[in-house]
N, C-alpha and C positions, 0 to 999 in steps of 0.2 A: 899837507895832503900826501906826503910820501913821494917817492919817485915814480912817475908814470912815463911810459913810452908813448902813451896814447892820451893826449889831452886836447880838448877843444874849448875855446873861449868864444862866446857870442855876446854881443851887445846889440839889443834890439827892443822892439815893442811887442807886447803880448797881444795876440790876436784872439785867442780863446783858451779856456782852461776846462778840460773835461775830466771828471772823476769816473773811475770804474765803479761797478756795482758794489763791490766790497769796500769802497773808499780806502783802498790800500795804496793807490797810486794815482797820479794825475798826469795827463798828457797836455803839455803846454804848446800851443802853436806860436812860434816866435818869428817875427819878421825882421830881417836885417836889410839894410840898404847899402848899395854901392854906387857912388857918384863918380863920373868920369867925364872928360871932355874929348870930343872927337870932331875934327874939322871945324873947330871954333864953336861948337854947340854943346851945351850941357846935357848930360843924360843921367838917368837914375834907374837902377834895376833893383827890384825887391826879390829876395829869396825867402822862402818859408822853411822853417826847421821844426822838426818834431822833437820835443824835449820831454823826457820821462823823469818824473819826480816821485820817488818812493816815500819820502817823508813829507807829509802835507804841511807840517810846520814850516818847511822851507819856503813855501809860497808867500808867507807873511801877508801883506796887504795887496799882493799883486792882483790886478784886474785888467780887463781889456784896455789897451792903450798905455799901460805902465811901461816905463823904460826900465829894463832889467839887464843885469849881467849874469850869465850862466857859465859855469865852468864844469866840465864833465868829461866823460870818455865817449868816443865815437864808436858805435857798433852798427852792424848791418843786420837787419832782420829780414825774414822771408815770409811770404804768404803765397799760397797756391790759389790762383783764380783762373777758372775756365781751362784747367789743365796746364797753365803756364805758371812758372815760379817767378815771382817778382821780388827783387831785393830792394830795400830802401834804407837810407841812413837814419839814425836817431841818436840823440845825445842823452846818455844816462847822467843825470845831474848829480854833482857832488857839492857845488856851491851855487847859491841863488841869491842875488842881491837886487832889491827893488831900489832903483836910483831916483826915479820920479814917479809919483803916484798921481794920476789925473784927479782923483777925488780930493786929495790934500791940496793940490794946486788950485782947484775950484774953491775950496774953503778959504784959502788965503785971499783970493780975488773977492770973495764976499765978506771979508773982514774977519774971518775965523783965524785961529792960531795956526792951523796947518801943522805938518810934521816935517822937520828939517832932517831928521835922522833917517838913514837908509836901514833897511832890515837885512841883517847878515845871517847867513847860516853856512857853516863849513862842516863838511863831513868828517867824521872820526874814522880811524882805521877800522875796517870791518863793516862800515855802513852799507857798502854795496851788497845787494842780496846775492845769494847763490843761485844756481840754476833752478833749484826747486821752487824758489819764490817767483819765478817768471812764468809759471804755468797759467796764471790767471790773465795774462796778457792776450788780447784777442788776435794779435798778429804774430804771436810766437809759435814756432813749430815744435 
């Protein structure tokens, strides 16, 4: 992947996958959990992340509930709402790996073969789009 100064790695479950109208990119809603103990009691917090995938082949067999690993770069996008500028983080995906597929797990439980292999995609140099490719994003200024 080359040398990055900005790298983000997430391991979590897919909440939703939305394609834009031109089917040139997907927005994956990814949930990550943090578990901790405070005063002898267990707690769990869930954070939701917006992951942008420009090559739809990277998604493989990802579906709601799939356990995935995403590696990419963090960027902040802006949108104007009611005269206020709102900034929000998103991860531009370079590598997307489906680690557990709920459908394959269900097949195994019902006696099917299932799939043991994870789907891997790693970006090649130049895979990240330039500024001109971002114009179709609804939240991009």
